[in-house]
Biopython code that builds the backbone (N, CA, C, O; Angstrom):
import numpy as np
from Bio.PDB.StructureBuilder import StructureBuilder

atoms = [
    (1, "MET", "N", (86.587, 111.222, 91.948)),
    (1, "MET", "CA", (85.471, 111.706, 92.986)),
    (1, "MET", "C", (84.187, 111.631, 92.295)),
    (1, "MET", "O", (83.942, 111.913, 91.122)),
    (2, "ALA", "N", (83.176, 111.078, 93.483)),
    (2, "ALA", "CA", (81.997, 110.479, 92.789)),
    (2, "ALA", "C", (81.068, 111.405, 92.847)),
    (2, "ALA", "O", (79.943, 111.035, 93.181)),
    (3, "THR", "N", (81.327, 113.009, 92.501)),
    (3, "THR", "CA", (80.251, 113.814, 92.374)),
    (3, "THR", "C", (80.081, 113.871, 90.820)),
    (3, "THR", "O", (80.916, 113.550, 89.975)),
    (4, "THR", "N", (78.724, 114.386, 90.618)),
    (4, "THR", "CA", (78.160, 114.595, 89.388)),
    (4, "THR", "C", (78.474, 116.214, 88.768)),
    (4, "THR", "O", (78.582, 116.936, 89.760)),
    (5, "PRO", "N", (78.613, 116.832, 87.812)),
    (5, "PRO", "CA", (78.847, 118.005, 87.509)),
    (5, "PRO", "C", (77.597, 118.936, 88.167)),
    (5, "PRO", "O", (77.696, 120.137, 88.419)),
    (6, "HIS", "N", (76.640, 118.269, 88.342)),
    (6, "HIS", "CA", (75.514, 119.341, 89.088)),
    (6, "HIS", "C", (75.340, 118.967, 90.537)),
    (6, "HIS", "O", (74.374, 119.418, 91.153)),
    (7, "ALA", "N", (76.291, 118.098, 91.175)),
    (7, "ALA", "CA", (76.377, 117.676, 92.526)),
    (7, "ALA", "C", (76.449, 119.063, 93.371)),
    (7, "ALA", "O", (75.615, 119.192, 94.266)),
    (8, "GLY", "N", (77.243, 119.953, 93.186)),
    (8, "GLY", "CA", (77.305, 121.312, 93.623)),
    (8, "GLY", "C", (78.017, 122.496, 93.190)),
    (8, "GLY", "O", (78.479, 122.506, 92.049)),
    (9, "SER", "N", (78.154, 123.425, 93.899)),
    (9, "SER", "CA", (79.240, 124.368, 92.856)),
    (9, "SER", "C", (80.290, 124.074, 92.640)),
    (9, "SER", "O", (80.608, 122.968, 93.077)),
    (10, "SER", "N", (81.180, 124.732, 92.010)),
    (10, "SER", "CA", (82.312, 124.496, 91.787)),
    (10, "SER", "C", (83.442, 125.110, 92.760)),
    (10, "SER", "O", (84.636, 124.817, 92.687)),
    (11, "THR", "N", (83.002, 125.801, 93.469)),
    (11, "THR", "CA", (83.425, 126.305, 94.817)),
    (11, "THR", "C", (83.547, 125.069, 95.649)),
    (11, "THR", "O", (84.667, 124.643, 95.933)),
    (12, "ASP", "N", (82.427, 124.448, 96.069)),
    (12, "ASP", "CA", (82.165, 123.211, 96.783)),
    (12, "ASP", "C", (83.208, 122.294, 96.227)),
    (12, "ASP", "O", (84.063, 121.877, 97.008)),
    (13, "ILE", "N", (83.233, 122.020, 95.279)),
    (13, "ILE", "CA", (84.010, 120.874, 94.778)),
    (13, "ILE", "C", (85.490, 121.221, 95.021)),
    (13, "ILE", "O", (86.282, 120.477, 95.601)),
    (14, "CYS", "N", (85.798, 122.537, 94.470)),
    (14, "CYS", "CA", (87.285, 122.882, 94.751)),
    (14, "CYS", "C", (87.642, 122.765, 96.356)),
    (14, "CYS", "O", (88.679, 122.262, 96.790)),
    (15, "ALA", "N", (86.561, 123.338, 97.168)),
    (15, "ALA", "CA", (86.997, 123.128, 98.587)),
    (15, "ALA", "C", (86.939, 121.703, 98.791)),
    (15, "ALA", "O", (87.729, 121.515, 99.716)),
    (16, "GLN", "N", (86.462, 120.617, 98.459)),
    (16, "GLN", "CA", (86.467, 119.346, 98.645)),
    (16, "GLN", "C", (87.891, 118.528, 98.310)),
    (16, "GLN", "O", (88.505, 117.811, 99.100)),
    (17, "MET", "N", (88.217, 118.803, 97.047)),
    (17, "MET", "CA", (89.596, 118.672, 96.542)),
    (17, "MET", "C", (90.643, 118.942, 97.097)),
    (17, "MET", "O", (91.596, 118.168, 97.176)),
    (18, "ARG", "N", (90.596, 120.178, 97.595)),
    (18, "ARG", "CA", (91.569, 120.891, 98.567)),
    (18, "ARG", "C", (91.791, 120.134, 99.906)),
    (18, "ARG", "O", (92.836, 119.819, 100.475)),
    (19, "HIS", "N", (90.399, 119.927, 100.258)),
    (19, "HIS", "CA", (90.318, 118.880, 101.689)),
    (19, "HIS", "C", (91.059, 117.559, 101.304)),
    (19, "HIS", "O", (91.911, 117.114, 102.073)),
    (20, "ASP", "N", (90.746, 116.891, 100.085)),
    (20, "ASP", "CA", (91.153, 115.581, 99.906)),
    (20, "ASP", "C", (92.856, 115.669, 99.828)),
    (20, "ASP", "O", (93.595, 114.730, 100.124)),
    (21, "ALA", "N", (93.275, 116.910, 99.398)),
    (21, "ALA", "CA", (94.918, 116.859, 98.949)),
    (21, "ALA", "C", (95.368, 117.140, 100.546)),
    (21, "ALA", "O", (96.295, 116.475, 101.007)),
    (22, "GLU", "N", (94.877, 117.863, 101.145)),
    (22, "GLU", "CA", (95.270, 117.986, 102.528)),
    (22, "GLU", "C", (95.571, 116.578, 103.243)),
    (22, "GLU", "O", (96.655, 116.308, 103.761)),
    (23, "LEU", "N", (94.604, 115.831, 103.205)),
    (23, "LEU", "CA", (94.580, 114.558, 103.687)),
    (23, "LEU", "C", (95.547, 113.591, 103.086)),
    (23, "LEU", "O", (96.384, 112.980, 103.751)),
    (24, "GLY", "N", (95.390, 113.483, 101.787)),
    (24, "GLY", "CA", (96.428, 113.038, 101.213)),
    (24, "GLY", "C", (97.881, 113.092, 101.538)),
    (24, "GLY", "O", (98.709, 112.187, 101.634)),
    (25, "LYS", "N", (97.990, 114.496, 101.696)),
    (25, "LYS", "CA", (99.671, 114.971, 101.979)),
    (25, "LYS", "C", (99.955, 114.251, 103.444)),
    (25, "LYS", "O", (100.929, 113.565, 103.754)),
    (26, "LYS", "N", (98.781, 114.625, 104.270)),
    (26, "LYS", "CA", (98.970, 113.766, 105.835)),
    (26, "LYS", "C", (99.095, 112.301, 105.768)),
    (26, "LYS", "O", (99.806, 111.789, 106.633)),
    (27, "GLU", "N", (98.564, 111.572, 104.945)),
    (27, "GLU", "CA", (98.580, 110.273, 104.977)),
    (27, "GLU", "C", (99.885, 109.636, 104.312)),
    (27, "GLU", "O", (100.334, 108.516, 104.557)),
    (28, "LEU", "N", (100.382, 110.542, 103.455)),
    (28, "LEU", "CA", (101.463, 110.292, 102.622)),
    (28, "LEU", "C", (102.662, 110.770, 103.674)),
    (28, "LEU", "O", (103.751, 110.332, 103.302)),
    (29, "LYS", "N", (102.732, 111.519, 104.831)),
    (29, "LYS", "CA", (103.539, 111.876, 105.648)),
    (29, "LYS", "C", (103.609, 110.853, 106.644)),
    (29, "LYS", "O", (104.708, 110.742, 107.187)),
    (30, "ASP", "N", (102.745, 110.117, 106.997)),
    (30, "ASP", "CA", (102.539, 109.177, 108.089)),
    (30, "ASP", "C", (102.849, 107.869, 107.384)),
    (30, "ASP", "O", (103.328, 107.094, 108.212)),
    (31, "GLU", "N", (102.772, 107.372, 106.294)),
    (31, "GLU", "CA", (103.440, 106.489, 105.206)),
    (31, "GLU", "C", (104.958, 106.578, 105.328)),
    (31, "GLU", "O", (105.620, 105.657, 105.807)),
    (32, "ARG", "N", (105.417, 107.566, 104.940)),
    (32, "ARG", "CA", (106.814, 107.804, 105.087)),
    (32, "ARG", "C", (107.557, 107.537, 106.570)),
    (32, "ARG", "O", (108.692, 107.066, 106.647)),
    (33, "LYS", "N", (106.773, 107.896, 107.694)),
    (33, "LYS", "CA", (107.194, 107.794, 109.001)),
    (33, "LYS", "C", (107.454, 106.426, 109.101)),
    (33, "LYS", "O", (108.559, 106.035, 109.478)),
    (34, "LYS", "N", (106.308, 105.446, 108.721)),
    (34, "LYS", "CA", (106.206, 104.486, 108.970)),
    (34, "LYS", "C", (107.563, 103.619, 108.021)),
    (34, "LYS", "O", (108.404, 102.958, 108.630)),
    (35, "LEU", "N", (107.584, 103.732, 106.784)),
    (35, "LEU", "CA", (108.714, 103.168, 106.089)),
    (35, "LEU", "C", (110.133, 103.493, 106.703)),
    (35, "LEU", "O", (111.005, 102.629, 106.799)),
    (36, "SER", "N", (110.309, 104.866, 107.131)),
    (36, "SER", "CA", (111.697, 105.073, 107.958)),
    (36, "SER", "C", (111.729, 104.072, 108.950)),
    (36, "SER", "O", (112.771, 103.423, 109.039)),
    (37, "ALA", "N", (110.586, 103.760, 109.888)),
    (37, "ALA", "CA", (110.476, 103.050, 111.030)),
    (37, "ALA", "C", (110.858, 101.514, 110.522)),
    (37, "ALA", "O", (111.823, 101.007, 111.093)),
    (38, "LEU", "N", (110.345, 100.912, 109.740)),
    (38, "LEU", "CA", (110.400, 99.861, 108.996)),
    (38, "LEU", "C", (112.340, 99.635, 108.456)),
    (38, "LEU", "O", (113.063, 98.639, 108.449)),
    (39, "LYS", "N", (112.507, 100.612, 108.197)),
    (39, "LYS", "CA", (114.078, 100.430, 107.495)),
    (39, "LYS", "C", (115.092, 100.188, 108.516)),
    (39, "LYS", "O", (115.953, 99.308, 108.534)),
    (40, "LEU", "N", (114.768, 101.443, 109.667)),
    (40, "LEU", "CA", (115.706, 101.188, 110.862)),
    (40, "LEU", "C", (115.374, 99.971, 111.607)),
    (40, "LEU", "O", (116.229, 99.518, 112.368)),
    (41, "LYS", "N", (114.101, 99.308, 111.473)),
    (41, "LYS", "CA", (114.058, 98.011, 112.274)),
    (41, "LYS", "C", (114.771, 96.948, 111.299)),
    (41, "LYS", "O", (115.358, 95.975, 111.774)),
    (42, "LEU", "N", (114.700, 97.156, 110.035)),
    (42, "LEU", "CA", (115.479, 96.087, 109.019)),
    (42, "LEU", "C", (116.992, 96.323, 109.406)),
    (42, "LEU", "O", (117.656, 95.286, 109.391)),
    (43, "MET", "N", (117.504, 97.185, 109.663)),
    (43, "MET", "CA", (119.046, 97.582, 109.901)),
    (43, "MET", "C", (119.582, 96.817, 111.195)),
    (43, "MET", "O", (120.762, 96.478, 111.282)),
    (44, "HIS", "N", (118.549, 96.541, 112.295)),
    (44, "HIS", "CA", (118.838, 96.000, 113.507)),
    (44, "HIS", "C", (118.314, 94.113, 113.224)),
    (44, "HIS", "O", (118.589, 93.132, 113.914)),
    (45, "GLU", "N", (117.705, 94.188, 112.274)),
    (45, "GLU", "CA", (117.173, 92.620, 112.425)),
    (45, "GLU", "C", (118.155, 91.567, 111.902)),
    (45, "GLU", "O", (118.442, 91.557, 110.705)),
    (46, "THR", "N", (118.540, 90.915, 112.530)),
    (46, "THR", "CA", (119.441, 89.584, 112.635)),
    (46, "THR", "C", (118.768, 88.245, 112.247)),
    (46, "THR", "O", (119.531, 87.390, 111.798)),
    (47, "ASP", "N", (117.508, 87.946, 112.346)),
    (47, "ASP", "CA", (116.778, 86.806, 111.845)),
    (47, "ASP", "C", (116.527, 86.871, 110.621)),
    (47, "ASP", "O", (115.701, 87.727, 110.305)),
    (48, "PRO", "N", (117.138, 86.006, 109.494)),
    (48, "PRO", "CA", (117.060, 86.186, 107.886)),
    (48, "PRO", "C", (115.395, 86.261, 107.693)),
    (48, "PRO", "O", (114.849, 87.132, 107.015)),
    (49, "ILE", "N", (114.753, 85.300, 108.336)),
    (49, "ILE", "CA", (113.421, 85.118, 107.926)),
    (49, "ILE", "C", (112.704, 86.657, 108.095)),
    (49, "ILE", "O", (112.171, 87.289, 107.183)),
    (50, "LYS", "N", (112.835, 87.070, 109.480)),
    (50, "LYS", "CA", (112.052, 88.125, 109.819)),
    (50, "LYS", "C", (112.802, 89.713, 108.815)),
    (50, "LYS", "O", (112.202, 90.770, 108.621)),
    (51, "ALA", "N", (113.950, 89.430, 108.440)),
    (51, "ALA", "CA", (114.741, 90.396, 107.599)),
    (51, "ALA", "C", (114.035, 90.517, 106.388)),
    (51, "ALA", "O", (113.813, 91.643, 105.944)),
    (52, "GLN", "N", (113.555, 89.254, 105.644)),
    (52, "GLN", "CA", (113.044, 89.152, 104.586)),
    (52, "GLN", "C", (111.473, 89.697, 104.467)),
    (52, "GLN", "O", (111.017, 90.440, 103.598)),
    (53, "GLN", "N", (110.856, 89.164, 105.488)),
    (53, "GLN", "CA", (109.618, 89.763, 105.865)),
    (53, "GLN", "C", (109.489, 91.384, 105.551)),
    (53, "GLN", "O", (108.621, 91.994, 104.927)),
    (54, "LEU", "N", (110.599, 91.813, 106.175)),
    (54, "LEU", "CA", (110.444, 93.272, 106.709)),
    (54, "LEU", "C", (110.838, 94.051, 105.053)),
    (54, "LEU", "O", (110.225, 94.994, 104.553)),
    (55, "ARG", "N", (111.920, 93.382, 104.513)),
    (55, "ARG", "CA", (112.042, 93.764, 102.913)),
    (55, "ARG", "C", (110.987, 94.079, 102.108)),
    (55, "ARG", "O", (110.729, 95.144, 101.547)),
    (56, "GLU", "N", (110.286, 92.826, 102.112)),
    (56, "GLU", "CA", (108.923, 92.761, 101.205)),
    (56, "GLU", "C", (107.544, 93.991, 101.802)),
    (56, "GLU", "O", (106.650, 94.460, 101.097)),
    (57, "GLU", "N", (107.731, 94.190, 102.944)),
    (57, "GLU", "CA", (107.002, 95.025, 103.547)),
    (57, "GLU", "C", (107.349, 96.514, 103.276)),
    (57, "GLU", "O", (106.523, 97.398, 103.051)),
    (58, "ILE", "N", (108.510, 96.638, 103.326)),
    (58, "ILE", "CA", (109.072, 97.762, 102.619)),
    (58, "ILE", "C", (109.077, 98.136, 101.590)),
    (58, "ILE", "O", (109.143, 99.354, 101.420)),
    (59, "GLU", "N", (109.008, 97.232, 100.449)),
    (59, "GLU", "CA", (108.731, 97.262, 99.174)),
    (59, "GLU", "C", (107.432, 97.613, 98.618)),
    (59, "GLU", "O", (107.253, 98.325, 97.629)),
    (60, "ALA", "N", (106.385, 96.957, 99.460)),
    (60, "ALA", "CA", (105.122, 97.160, 99.357)),
    (60, "ALA", "C", (104.633, 98.414, 99.556)),
    (60, "ALA", "O", (103.832, 98.913, 98.765)),
    (61, "LEU", "N", (105.148, 99.155, 100.830)),
    (61, "LEU", "CA", (104.730, 100.227, 101.253)),
    (61, "LEU", "C", (105.557, 101.351, 100.238)),
    (61, "LEU", "O", (104.915, 102.306, 99.801)),
    (62, "GLU", "N", (106.915, 101.201, 99.908)),
    (62, "GLU", "CA", (107.413, 101.782, 98.949)),
    (62, "GLU", "C", (106.544, 102.202, 97.350)),
    (62, "GLU", "O", (106.489, 103.239, 96.691)),
    (63, "ASN", "N", (105.999, 100.938, 97.190)),
    (63, "ASN", "CA", (105.205, 100.937, 96.214)),
    (63, "ASN", "C", (103.551, 101.755, 96.191)),
    (63, "ASN", "O", (102.991, 102.317, 95.250)),
    (64, "GLY", "N", (103.160, 101.578, 97.393)),
    (64, "GLY", "CA", (101.957, 102.371, 97.856)),
    (64, "GLY", "C", (102.252, 103.745, 98.032)),
    (64, "GLY", "O", (101.321, 104.542, 97.915)),
    (65, "ILE", "N", (103.500, 104.196, 98.319)),
    (65, "ILE", "CA", (103.789, 105.476, 98.551)),
    (65, "ILE", "C", (103.813, 106.321, 97.156)),
    (65, "ILE", "O", (103.417, 107.474, 96.987)),
    (66, "LYS", "N", (104.360, 105.472, 96.249)),
    (66, "LYS", "CA", (104.420, 106.174, 94.876)),
    (66, "LYS", "C", (103.398, 106.185, 94.085)),
    (66, "LYS", "O", (103.385, 107.027, 93.187)),
    (67, "SER", "N", (102.236, 105.206, 94.232)),
    (67, "SER", "CA", (100.902, 105.223, 93.849)),
    (67, "SER", "C", (100.310, 106.447, 94.243)),
    (67, "SER", "O", (99.869, 107.355, 93.538)),
    (68, "ASP", "N", (100.370, 106.331, 95.532)),
    (68, "ASP", "CA", (99.756, 107.752, 96.176)),
    (68, "ASP", "C", (100.419, 109.187, 95.916)),
    (68, "ASP", "O", (99.712, 110.189, 95.814)),
    (69, "GLU", "N", (101.431, 109.219, 95.843)),
    (69, "GLU", "CA", (101.888, 110.406, 95.463)),
    (69, "GLU", "C", (101.724, 110.738, 93.924)),
    (69, "GLU", "O", (101.871, 111.870, 93.463)),
    (70, "ALA", "N", (101.382, 109.541, 93.139)),
    (70, "ALA", "CA", (101.075, 110.053, 91.691)),
    (70, "ALA", "C", (99.482, 110.528, 91.771)),
    (70, "ALA", "O", (99.024, 111.400, 91.032)),
    (71, "GLN", "N", (98.871, 109.972, 92.567)),
    (71, "GLN", "CA", (97.417, 110.260, 92.917)),
    (71, "GLN", "C", (97.217, 111.706, 93.160)),
    (71, "GLN", "O", (96.529, 112.508, 92.529)),
    (72, "LEU", "N", (98.115, 111.907, 94.421)),
    (72, "LEU", "CA", (98.130, 113.488, 94.943)),
    (72, "LEU", "C", (98.700, 114.475, 94.077)),
    (72, "LEU", "O", (98.477, 115.674, 94.244)),
    (73, "GLN", "N", (99.311, 114.100, 93.307)),
    (73, "GLN", "CA", (100.188, 115.114, 92.050)),
    (73, "GLN", "C", (98.881, 115.193, 91.144)),
    (73, "GLN", "O", (98.426, 116.304, 90.871)),
    (74, "ALA", "N", (98.352, 114.191, 90.735)),
    (74, "ALA", "CA", (97.214, 114.512, 89.615)),
    (74, "ALA", "C", (95.852, 115.422, 90.210)),
    (74, "ALA", "O", (95.091, 116.057, 89.480)),
    (75, "LEU", "N", (95.757, 115.334, 91.532)),
    (75, "LEU", "CA", (94.654, 116.001, 92.397)),
    (75, "LEU", "C", (94.912, 117.485, 92.474)),
    (75, "LEU", "O", (94.033, 118.347, 92.457)),
    (76, "LEU", "N", (96.544, 117.743, 92.583)),
    (76, "LEU", "CA", (96.919, 118.905, 92.860)),
    (76, "LEU", "C", (96.889, 119.551, 91.441)),
    (76, "LEU", "O", (96.520, 120.724, 91.491)),
    (77, "GLU", "N", (97.174, 119.108, 90.222)),
    (77, "GLU", "CA", (97.174, 119.570, 89.084)),
    (77, "GLU", "C", (95.790, 120.046, 88.746)),
    (77, "GLU", "O", (95.540, 121.173, 88.318)),
    (78, "ASP", "N", (94.827, 119.003, 88.993)),
    (78, "ASP", "CA", (93.558, 119.331, 88.800)),
    (78, "ASP", "C", (93.037, 120.550, 89.613)),
    (78, "ASP", "O", (92.285, 121.356, 89.066)),
    (79, "ILE", "N", (93.389, 120.689, 90.803)),
    (79, "ILE", "CA", (93.066, 121.943, 91.672)),
    (79, "ILE", "C", (93.828, 123.143, 90.870)),
    (79, "ILE", "O", (93.354, 124.232, 90.549)),
    (80, "SER", "N", (94.817, 122.763, 90.695)),
    (80, "SER", "CA", (95.640, 124.420, 89.759)),
    (80, "SER", "C", (94.858, 124.656, 88.577)),
    (80, "SER", "O", (94.650, 125.834, 88.287)),
    (81, "ALA", "N", (94.304, 123.595, 87.709)),
    (81, "ALA", "CA", (93.642, 123.576, 86.683)),
    (81, "ALA", "C", (92.461, 124.304, 86.562)),
    (81, "ALA", "O", (92.118, 125.065, 85.657)),
    (82, "ASN", "N", (91.845, 123.962, 87.642)),
    (82, "ASN", "CA", (90.261, 123.962, 87.493)),
    (82, "ASN", "C", (89.929, 125.160, 88.657)),
    (82, "ASN", "O", (89.244, 126.095, 88.244)),
    (83, "CYS", "N", (90.287, 125.196, 89.837)),
    (83, "CYS", "CA", (90.085, 125.882, 90.885)),
    (83, "CYS", "C", (90.930, 127.335, 91.092)),
    (83, "CYS", "O", (90.910, 127.826, 92.220)),
    (84, "SER", "N", (91.529, 127.893, 90.221)),
    (84, "SER", "CA", (92.171, 128.864, 90.372)),
    (84, "SER", "C", (91.467, 130.030, 90.952)),
    (84, "SER", "O", (91.932, 130.770, 91.818)),
    (85, "GLY", "N", (90.276, 130.129, 90.382)),
    (85, "GLY", "CA", (89.510, 131.488, 91.111)),
    (85, "GLY", "C", (88.339, 131.026, 92.087)),
    (85, "GLY", "O", (87.237, 131.573, 92.058)),
    (86, "HIS", "N", (88.611, 130.123, 92.836)),
    (86, "HIS", "CA", (87.569, 129.690, 93.754)),
    (86, "HIS", "C", (88.605, 129.306, 95.128)),
    (86, "HIS", "O", (88.112, 128.883, 96.174)),
]
sb = StructureBuilder()
sb.init_structure("model")
sb.init_model(0)
sb.init_chain("A")
sb.init_seg("    ")
for serial, (resi, resn, name, xyz) in enumerate(atoms, 1):
    if name == "N":
        sb.init_residue(resn, " ", resi, " ")
    sb.init_atom(name, np.array(xyz, "f"), 0.0, 1.0, " ", f" {name:<3s}", serial, name[0])
structure = sb.get_structure()
């Protein structure tokens, strides 16, 4: 987060962190839907070149999801640790 300690009240910062977490959850849900669609498409793909491209796209998306999940978890832990009274 690009805020400084004096950028706003802790309540404002906590509200922004919660908002960011909700957006992150929605983005992860959308990414998982896309991943499911790609996996389904791969099951029906008969062209080996297209199938390999799909596998690579699936792998990249899975890695992105893992990274996003880790970032979201860290944000949720920050919220839990720092925003319990806000």
